C-alpha positions in Angstrom: -10.8 0.5 -1.4 -8.2 -1.6 1.1 -7.8 1.4 3.6 -9.5 -0.7 6.1 -6.8 -3.5 6.3 -4.6 -2.9 9.1 -1.6 -4.7 10.6 -3.0 -7.3 12.8 0.1 -9.0 14.2 1.9 -8.2 17.4 -1.0 -6.1 19.1 -2.2 -6.6 22.8 -4.8 -7.5 23.0 -4.3 -10.0 20.1 -6.3 -9.5 16.9 -10.1 -10.5 17.3 -11.7 -12.4 14.9 -14.0 -9.4 13.5 -11.0 -7.7 12.8 -9.6 -11.0 10.9 -12.9 -11.2 9.0 -13.1 -7.5 8.3 -9.5 -7.4 6.8 -10.5 -10.6 4.8 -13.6 -9.0 3.6 -11.6 -6.1 2.3 -9.1 -8.2 0.4 -11.8 -10.2 -1.2 -13.6 -7.1 -2.4 -10.3 -5.6 -3.8 -9.3 -8.9 -5.5 -12.8 -9.1 -7.0 -13.2 -5.8 -7.9 -16.9 -5.4 -6.3 -18.2 -4.4 -3.1 -21.1 -6.4 -3.4 -21.4 -9.5 -5.2 -24.3 -10.2 -7.5 -26.5 -13.3 -6.3 -24.8 -15.5 -8.3 -21.2 -14.7 -7.3 -22.3 -14.2 -3.3 -21.5 -18.0 -2.1 -17.9 -18.2 -3.9 -17.5 -14.4 -2.5 -18.4 -15.9 1.1 -16.5 -18.9 0.8 -13.3 -16.8 -0.1 -13.9 -14.2 2.7 -14.2 -17.2 5.2 -11.2 -18.9 3.4 -9.1 -15.8 3.5 -10.0 -15.2 7.4 -9.2 -18.6 8.6 -5.4 -18.4 6.7 -5.2 -15.0 8.1 -6.0 -16.3 11.6 -3.7 -19.0 11.2 -0.7 -16.6 10.1 -1.3 -14.3 12.8 -1.2 -16.8 15.4 1.9 -18.6 14.2 4.1 -15.5 13.5 6.7 -14.5 16.1 8.7 -11.7 17.1 11.0 -10.2 19.7 9.5 -7.2 19.6 7.2 -5.7 22.2 3.5 -5.8 21.4 1.8 -2.5 20.3 -0.5 -0.5 21.9 -3.7 -0.2 19.8 -4.6 3.4 21.1 -1.2 4.5 20.8 -1.2 3.4 17.3 -4.8 4.8 16.4 -3.2 7.7 17.4 -0.3 8.0 15.2 -2.5 6.6 12.5 -4.7 10.1 13.2 -1.6 12.2 13.1 -0.3 11.2 10.1 -3.7 11.6 8.5 -4.2 15.3 9.9 -0.6 15.9 8.4 -1.8 14.4 5.1 -4.9 16.2 4.8 -4.1 19.4 6.0 -5.2 22.6 4.1 -2.7 23.7 1.8 -1.7 27.5 1.9 -2.8 29.2 -1.6 0.3 29.7 -3.7 1.2 33.5 -4.4 0.2 35.0 -7.6 2.5 33.7 -10.8 5.2 36.2 -11.8 5.3 37.0 -15.1 7.1 34.5 -17.4 10.7 35.4 -17.8 12.4 35.2 -21.0 14.1 31.9 -21.9 17.9 31.9 -22.4 17.6 29.4 -25.4 16.7 31.2 -28.5 14.3 28.5 -30.1 12.0 28.9 -27.1 12.1 32.5 -27.7 11.1 32.3 -31.0 8.4 29.7 -30.5 6.9 31.8 -27.8 7.0 34.9 -30.5 5.1 32.8 -33.2 2.4 32.0 -30.6 2.2 35.7 -29.7 1.9 36.7 -33.1 -0.9 34.2 -34.2 -2.8 35.0 -30.8 -2.6 31.8 -29.1 
């Protein structure tokens, strides 16, 4: 549910109000456990989103770093590459070889007993 919350600090150009609002919305959704609040909870939900967005803007604007600002497009390319690697198709495993006998005598007895029962 929180996959859309992205780092907002130290980018060129700086984070937009829309990006900060989207991150605040995702946070409130996660904390509240709901994607769309009921009518009774709509007002507190929206107030929370606005409060989190305001706090996030204040935080992002007040942070300092000596690191160079990140390039949004380059970071997006890196994220796509990580995603492609993470969700790449996996080769099918080879058929399993027959189970080798265990050197432990108790294991052999249990297996023999299971075979005898037809399990």
